[in-house]
One Martini backbone bead per residue (centre of mass of N, CA, C, O) as a GRO file, in nm:
protein
  234
    1MET     BB    1   0.095   0.037   0.024
    2VAL     BB    2   0.054   0.369  -0.053
    3ASP     BB    3   0.130   0.656   0.066
    4ALA     BB    4   0.009   0.946   0.122
    5PRO     BB    5   0.073   1.251   0.066
    6ARG     BB    6   0.186   1.506   0.218
    7THR     BB    7   0.091   1.814   0.373
    8GLN     BB    8   0.124   2.166   0.321
    9GLN     BB    9   0.148   2.500   0.399
   10LEU     BB   10   0.090   2.788   0.180
   11ARG     BB   11   0.165   3.114   0.135
   12VAL     BB   12  -0.014   3.336  -0.120
   13GLY     BB   13  -0.169   3.574   0.052
   14ARG     BB   14  -0.335   3.907   0.087
   15LEU     BB   15  -0.586   4.090   0.217
   16THR     BB   16  -0.647   4.438   0.205
   17LYS     BB   17  -0.911   4.563   0.034
   18ALA     BB   18  -1.178   4.695  -0.076
   19HIS     BB   19  -1.364   4.666  -0.403
   20GLY     BB   20  -1.616   4.823  -0.405
   21LEU     BB   21  -1.969   4.681  -0.363
   22LYS     BB   22  -1.938   4.339  -0.445
   23GLY     BB   23  -1.684   4.198  -0.265
   24ALA     BB   24  -1.425   4.290  -0.352
   25ILE     BB   25  -1.059   4.213  -0.327
   26LYS     BB   26  -0.758   4.303  -0.259
   27LEU     BB   27  -0.424   4.183  -0.341
   28GLU     BB   28  -0.135   4.017  -0.202
   29LEU     BB   29   0.121   3.846  -0.348
   30TYR     BB   30   0.316   3.524  -0.258
   31THR     BB   31   0.332   3.430  -0.564
   32ASP     BB   32   0.470   3.306  -0.881
   33ASP     BB   33   0.172   3.133  -0.935
   34PRO     BB   34  -0.135   3.251  -0.986
   35GLU     BB   35  -0.252   3.060  -1.210
   36ARG     BB   36  -0.253   2.813  -1.001
   37ARG     BB   37  -0.377   2.936  -0.726
   38PHE     BB   38  -0.597   3.144  -0.886
   39VAL     BB   39  -0.861   2.959  -0.933
   40PRO     BB   40  -1.152   2.853  -0.988
   41GLY     BB   41  -1.218   2.692  -0.667
   42ALA     BB   42  -1.019   2.782  -0.485
   43GLU     BB   43  -0.890   2.702  -0.158
   44PHE     BB   44  -0.881   2.886   0.158
   45SER     BB   45  -0.716   2.950   0.432
   46LEU     BB   46  -0.730   3.144   0.739
   47GLN     BB   47  -0.552   3.426   0.880
   48VAL     BB   48  -0.701   3.519   1.185
   49PRO     BB   49  -0.843   3.633   1.434
   50GLU     BB   50  -1.038   3.492   1.680
   51SER     BB   51  -1.252   3.739   1.664
   52SER     BB   52  -1.324   3.661   1.394
   53GLN     BB   53  -1.576   3.555   1.175
   54TRP     BB   54  -1.342   3.383   0.999
   55HIS     BB   55  -1.264   3.185   1.199
   56GLY     BB   56  -1.215   2.862   1.062
   57ARG     BB   57  -1.242   2.942   0.767
   58HIS     BB   58  -1.322   2.947   0.416
   59LEU     BB   59  -1.221   3.019   0.078
   60VAL     BB   60  -1.376   3.067  -0.247
   61LEU     BB   61  -1.295   3.113  -0.569
   62ARG     BB   62  -1.435   3.275  -0.851
   63GLU     BB   63  -1.232   3.531  -0.917
   64LEU     BB   64  -0.959   3.679  -1.107
   65ARG     BB   65  -0.858   4.017  -1.132
   66TRP     BB   66  -0.736   4.306  -1.323
   67TYR     BB   67  -0.642   4.640  -1.193
   68ASN     BB   68  -0.390   4.813  -1.269
   69GLN     BB   69  -0.206   4.556  -1.179
   70GLN     BB   70  -0.433   4.464  -0.969
   71PRO     BB   71  -0.539   4.224  -0.768
   72VAL     BB   72  -0.880   4.079  -0.773
   73GLY     BB   73  -1.115   3.924  -0.559
   74PHE     BB   74  -1.373   3.665  -0.584
   75PHE     BB   75  -1.597   3.536  -0.336
   76GLU     BB   76  -1.768   3.316  -0.175
   77GLY     BB   77  -1.989   3.497   0.038
   78VAL     BB   78  -1.879   3.779  -0.091
   79ASP     BB   79  -2.125   4.042  -0.165
   80ASP     BB   80  -1.999   4.290  -0.004
   81ARG     BB   81  -1.827   4.542   0.146
   82THR     BB   82  -1.854   4.452   0.439
   83ALA     BB   83  -1.734   4.170   0.400
   84ALA     BB   84  -1.466   4.262   0.278
   85GLU     BB   85  -1.369   4.436   0.522
   86SER     BB   86  -1.360   4.183   0.725
   87LEU     BB   87  -1.092   4.066   0.546
   88ALA     BB   88  -0.883   4.246   0.620
   89LYS     BB   89  -0.556   4.098   0.647
   90ALA     BB   90  -0.593   3.830   0.539
   91ILE     BB   91  -0.445   3.514   0.515
   92LEU     BB   92  -0.346   3.292   0.256
   93TRP     BB   93  -0.392   2.934   0.232
   94VAL     BB   94  -0.245   2.628   0.107
   95GLU     BB   95  -0.235   2.312  -0.011
   96GLN     BB   96   0.071   2.104  -0.021
   97SER     BB   97   0.231   1.855  -0.153
   98ASP     BB   98   0.532   1.688  -0.158
   99ASP     BB   99   0.496   1.607  -0.483
  100GLU     BB  100   0.498   1.902  -0.540
  101ALA     BB  101   0.613   2.151  -0.706
  102PRO     BB  102   0.799   2.395  -0.614
  103GLU     BB  103   0.850   2.708  -0.555
  104PRO     BB  104   1.036   2.962  -0.603
  105ASP     BB  105   1.144   3.091  -0.318
  106ALA     BB  106   1.007   2.851  -0.133
  107TRP     BB  107   0.924   2.774   0.215
  108TYR     BB  108   0.901   2.590   0.482
  109ASP     BB  109   0.924   2.605   0.808
  110HIS     BB  110   1.070   2.325   0.854
  111GLN     BB  111   1.312   2.408   0.659
  112LEU     BB  112   1.420   2.660   0.836
  113VAL     BB  113   1.432   2.525   1.089
  114GLY     BB  114   1.780   2.503   1.201
  115LEU     BB  115   1.929   2.688   1.044
  116ALA     BB  116   2.211   2.838   0.966
  117VAL     BB  117   2.348   3.156   1.038
  118VAL     BB  118   2.507   3.371   0.795
  119ARG     BB  119   2.784   3.613   0.838
  120ASP     BB  120   3.051   3.679   0.669
  121GLY     BB  121   3.108   3.348   0.683
  122GLU     BB  122   2.967   3.333   0.971
  123ARG     BB  123   2.839   3.183   1.240
  124ILE     BB  124   2.564   3.328   1.459
  125GLY     BB  125   2.316   3.113   1.427
  126GLN     BB  126   1.957   3.018   1.455
  127VAL     BB  127   1.662   2.903   1.345
  128ALA     BB  128   1.377   2.887   1.545
  129HIS     BB  129   1.151   3.056   1.378
  130VAL     BB  130   0.838   3.158   1.221
  131GLU     BB  131   0.688   3.468   1.132
  132HIS     BB  132   0.351   3.563   1.034
  133MET     BB  133   0.296   3.860   0.890
  134PRO     BB  134   0.118   4.082   0.713
  135ALA     BB  135   0.374   4.215   0.567
  136GLN     BB  136   0.580   3.981   0.677
  137ASP     BB  137   0.831   3.772   0.725
  138LEU     BB  138   1.002   3.615   1.012
  139LEU     BB  139   1.316   3.548   1.136
  140VAL     BB  140   1.400   3.367   1.424
  141VAL     BB  141   1.706   3.437   1.581
  142LYS     BB  142   1.946   3.263   1.762
  143VAL     BB  143   2.165   3.473   1.978
  144LYS     BB  144   2.320   3.439   2.253
  145GLY     BB  145   2.025   3.392   2.411
  146ARG     BB  146   1.877   3.547   2.179
  147GLU     BB  147   1.624   3.718   1.984
  148VAL     BB  148   1.602   3.783   1.626
  149MET     BB  149   1.431   3.977   1.391
  150VAL     BB  150   1.416   3.883   1.043
  151PRO     BB  151   1.354   3.990   0.749
  152PHE     BB  152   1.209   3.798   0.475
  153VAL     BB  153   1.418   3.934   0.250
  154GLN     BB  154   1.630   3.974  -0.010
  155ALA     BB  155   1.811   4.209   0.112
  156ILE     BB  156   1.869   4.021   0.387
  157VAL     BB  157   1.794   3.726   0.240
  158PRO     BB  158   1.968   3.604  -0.032
  159GLU     BB  159   2.008   3.298   0.105
  160VAL     BB  160   1.893   2.952   0.062
  161ASP     BB  161   2.054   2.640   0.180
  162LEU     BB  162   1.950   2.327   0.225
  163ASP     BB  163   2.200   2.150   0.170
  164ALA     BB  164   2.385   2.327   0.376
  165GLY     BB  165   2.210   2.456   0.614
  166THR     BB  166   2.164   2.771   0.519
  167VAL     BB  167   2.158   3.128   0.606
  168THR     BB  168   2.198   3.428   0.440
  169ILE     BB  169   2.301   3.747   0.573
  170THR     BB  170   2.238   4.128   0.536
  171PRO     BB  171   2.229   4.330   0.773
  172PRO     BB  172   2.167   4.599   0.925
  173ALA     BB  173   2.265   4.823   1.122
  174GLY     BB  174   2.158   4.715   1.456
  175LEU     BB  175   2.017   4.430   1.454
  176PHE     BB  176   2.262   4.274   1.633
  177GLU     BB  177   2.371   4.557   1.725
  178GLU     BB  178   2.477   4.819   1.900
  179LEU     BB  179   2.478   5.146   1.863
  180PRO     BB  180   2.632   5.420   1.895
  181GLU     BB  181   2.586   5.694   2.065
  182ALA     BB  182   2.491   5.995   2.017
  183ASP     BB  183   2.525   6.304   2.069
  184GLU     BB  184   2.387   6.519   2.257
  185PRO     BB  185   2.252   6.823   2.204
  186ALA     BB  186   2.330   6.940   2.481
  187ASP     BB  187   2.634   6.895   2.452
  188ALA     BB  188   2.675   7.073   2.201
  189ALA     BB  189   2.571   7.334   2.333
  190ALA     BB  190   2.778   7.344   2.559
  191ASP     BB  191   3.029   7.361   2.380
  192ALA     BB  192   2.949   7.623   2.234
  193ALA     BB  193   2.930   7.799   2.491
  194ALA     BB  194   3.231   7.761   2.581
  195GLU     BB  195   3.342   7.901   2.299
  196ALA     BB  196   3.227   8.156   2.359
  197PRO     BB  197   3.247   8.474   2.410
  198THR     BB  198   3.285   8.670   2.721
  199ASP     BB  199   3.301   8.945   2.582
  200PRO     BB  200   3.060   9.169   2.513
  201ALA     BB  201   3.226   9.348   2.307
  202ALA     BB  202   3.287   9.082   2.115
  203ALA     BB  203   3.009   9.056   2.041
  204PRO     BB  204   2.785   9.032   1.807
  205THR     BB  205   2.546   9.295   1.658
  206GLN     BB  206   2.408   9.265   1.377
  207VAL     BB  207   2.144   9.113   1.435
  208ALA     BB  208   2.026   9.308   1.644
  209ASP     BB  209   2.023   9.559   1.460
  210ALA     BB  210   1.836   9.446   1.241
  211ASP     BB  211   1.592   9.407   1.428
  212ALA     BB  212   1.574   9.697   1.539
  213ASP     BB  213   1.543   9.833   1.235
  214ALA     BB  214   1.296   9.696   1.174
  215PRO     BB  215   1.001   9.714   1.073
  216GLU     BB  216   0.699   9.682   1.159
  217GLY     BB  217   0.603   9.347   1.059
  218THR     BB  218   0.899   9.252   1.019
  219HIS     BB  219   1.191   9.101   0.938
  220GLY     BB  220   1.491   9.050   0.990
  221ALA     BB  221   1.777   8.959   0.831
  222SER     BB  222   1.811   8.689   1.006
  223ASP     BB  223   1.507   8.573   0.889
  224THR     BB  224   1.612   8.579   0.592
  225VAL     BB  225   1.578   8.450   0.247
  226ALA     BB  226   1.669   8.424  -0.050
  227PRO     BB  227   1.479   8.283  -0.290
  228ASP     BB  228   1.749   8.171  -0.460
  229ALA     BB  229   1.936   8.024  -0.249
  230GLN     BB  230   1.787   7.712  -0.274
  231GLN     BB  231   1.851   7.702  -0.573
  232PRO     BB  232   1.951   7.554  -0.837
  233ALA     BB  233   2.161   7.577  -1.079
  234GLU     BB  234   2.127   7.620  -1.438
   0.00000   0.00000   0.00000
């Protein structure tokens, strides 16, 4: 007897906001193959808060249309704008069997958990788990007893090598280490005050004279800028 192929869930999109009055909803696609995932009759499980009326329910797609290069979905049982608005920010998942060809640059959570995290050629930690947020996925990396959330985007995670068991990251400064604190503005002001001349007779008086001589209702010369001073030269 041949065992039935196991299935995994794959995140393929997110519902963003209602479109029109007849229940249509704009989508953000997380799949490189929408023609395969979003066909009439396709069924999606929903990731929504437990308090949502849609918690534990599924959506069946009636039709996917494109308006100004923006995908818009029509789903069974979502017939007006109120229903569509109640689905805003819901994440769509589909079942995918192990024997189905995977999408490029798409991985299951269980494939990512446990991978070594490499930065500048050195191992710095390990993927502890994956967080699926409305805006993007996050790799939770365990580093020296603490956890760091790394946005799972191409710019920061350029390579996932399942054969080598590694995830290569190029994080921005400050994501894994604390940045040196900049000088406080108060300190800079104190330094400037210390360097200012202490002889009142040596202090400049031009600005004060300009303000004093300015006609009532106008700014002194120190408050004005020539209109062309900030314009780039032609």
